C-alpha positions in Angstrom: 203.8 281.7 135.1 206.7 281.3 132.6 210.4 281.4 133.8 212.2 284.6 132.8 213.4 284.4 129.2 210.9 281.7 128.1 208.0 282.3 125.9 204.7 280.5 126.5 203.9 277.7 124.0 202.1 279.2 121.0 198.8 277.7 120.0 198.7 276.9 116.2 195.5 276.1 114.5 194.9 275.3 110.8 191.4 275.8 109.4 189.6 276.1 106.2 189.0 279.7 105.0 185.3 280.2 104.7 183.4 283.4 104.1 184.4 287.0 103.5 186.1 287.6 106.9 188.4 284.6 106.4 189.0 285.6 102.7 189.9 289.1 103.8 192.5 287.7 106.2 193.8 285.3 103.6 194.1 288.1 101.0 195.8 290.4 103.5 198.4 287.8 104.4 199.1 286.7 100.9 199.4 290.3 99.6 201.7 291.2 102.5 204.0 288.3 101.8 203.8 288.5 97.9 203.1 292.2 97.2 203.7 291.7 93.5 200.7 289.4 93.4 198.0 291.1 95.3 194.7 289.3 95.8 191.2 290.3 96.8 188.1 288.8 98.5 186.4 288.7 95.1 189.3 286.6 93.7 189.0 284.2 96.7 185.3 283.7 96.1 186.1 282.5 92.6 188.2 279.7 94.1 185.4 278.3 96.1 184.0 276.0 93.4 187.2 274.9 91.8 187.4 271.1 92.1 190.1 269.8 94.5 190.9 273.3 95.7 191.6 273.8 99.5 192.2 277.2 101.0 193.5 277.3 104.6 194.4 279.9 107.2 197.0 279.3 109.9 196.3 280.9 113.2 198.9 281.7 115.9 197.3 282.3 119.3 193.9 283.0 117.6 195.3 285.4 115.1 195.5 284.6 111.3 199.2 284.9 110.4 199.6 282.4 107.6 197.6 281.2 104.6 197.9 278.3 102.1 196.2 276.9 99.1 196.4 273.6 97.2 194.7 272.4 94.0 195.3 270.7 90.8 198.2 272.2 88.8 198.1 273.2 85.2 201.2 271.0 84.9 199.6 267.6 84.3 199.4 265.1 87.2 200.6 267.5 89.8 199.2 269.7 92.6 200.0 273.3 93.2 200.8 274.2 96.8 201.5 277.7 98.3 202.2 278.5 101.9 202.6 282.1 103.0 203.4 283.3 106.6 203.8 286.9 107.7 207.6 287.5 108.2 207.2 288.5 111.9 205.5 285.1 112.7 207.9 282.7 110.9 209.9 279.9 112.5 207.1 279.2 115.0 205.5 276.2 113.3 202.6 277.8 111.4 204.1 277.2 107.9 204.9 273.6 108.7 201.3 273.0 110.0 199.9 274.6 106.9 202.2 272.6 104.6 201.4 269.3 106.3 197.6 269.9 105.8 198.1 271.0 102.2 200.3 268.0 101.4 197.8 265.6 102.9 195.1 267.1 100.7 197.3 266.9 97.6 197.8 263.2 98.3 194.0 262.8 98.2 194.0 264.3 94.7 196.1 261.3 93.5 198.7 263.5 92.0 202.3 262.4 91.0 204.0 265.5 92.3 203.9 269.1 93.6 204.6 272.5 92.2 205.4 275.5 94.4 206.7 278.9 93.3 209.2 280.8 95.5 210.8 284.1 94.6 214.6 283.6 94.3 215.2 286.5 96.6 213.0 284.8 99.3 215.8 282.9 101.1 213.4 281.9 104.0 211.0 280.5 101.4 213.7 278.6 99.6 214.9 277.0 102.8 211.3 276.2 103.8 210.4 274.3 100.6 213.8 272.5 100.5 213.0 271.1 104.0 210.1 269.2 102.3 212.3 267.8 99.5 211.2 270.3 96.8 213.9 271.3 94.4 214.3 273.8 91.7 213.2 272.6 88.3 212.3 275.9 86.6 213.4 279.5 86.8 211.1 282.3 85.8 212.4 285.8 85.2 210.1 288.8 85.3 211.1 291.5 82.9 209.9 295.0 83.4 210.4 298.1 81.3 209.2 301.5 82.3 207.5 303.3 79.4 208.0 307.0 79.4 208.5 309.9 77.0 210.8 308.1 74.6 210.2 308.8 70.9 208.1 306.4 69.0 210.2 303.8 67.0 210.5 304.4 63.3 208.8 301.7 61.1 211.1 299.7 58.8 210.9 300.7 55.1 207.8 299.3 53.5 205.9 299.0 56.8 203.1 301.4 57.8 202.0 301.5 61.5 198.3 302.2 62.0 196.7 302.7 65.4 193.8 300.3 66.0 190.6 301.5 67.5 189.4 298.8 69.8 189.7 295.1 69.4 189.8 293.6 65.9 189.0 289.9 66.1 189.4 289.5 62.3 193.1 290.3 62.6 193.7 287.3 64.9 193.8 284.9 61.8 196.5 287.1 60.4 198.7 287.6 63.4 198.4 284.0 64.8 201.1 282.5 62.5 203.5 285.4 63.5 202.8 284.7 67.2 203.4 281.0 66.8 206.8 281.6 65.2 207.7 284.0 67.9 206.6 281.6 70.7 208.7 278.9 69.2 211.8 281.1 69.6 211.0 282.0 73.3 212.6 279.9 76.0 209.4 279.0 77.8 
């Protein structure tokens, strides 16, 4: 019996996510924490065969409350690490246990560094990654515009706008130089 006001020590377990039941739990947690990036069991199945990828669940007293993933990053020589814990279960050690296991796996990939993405409004997440020595090196801004009943824009003189019916692969040769010039002007 615990003294009044003291909570029993929680049991934290970190385990590999395997099979649809685990993938469902992983997807539910990740989608709850990052609703703008929902995921599915089908998406999780696609990650199974990716070399170096490790997908984990973090259990608190036998209940999955956290998830994490690590794998090779598209940024050369680095690993991508993501730890997500349901808000009501944070600050109890699940995130740290997941991070430790994911960082250990990243080391086995012989990488030179880590990438982690945290939403700037997620103050808990920012504090969490900074505890591990991660620092901001990039800032990504999502831009959204609602399209409604506004009038169609008028084409400049000498330009005719024509609706395309389906995909026209032959036009890619024509538009690629325009895209390259536009990309060069974008702060990416």
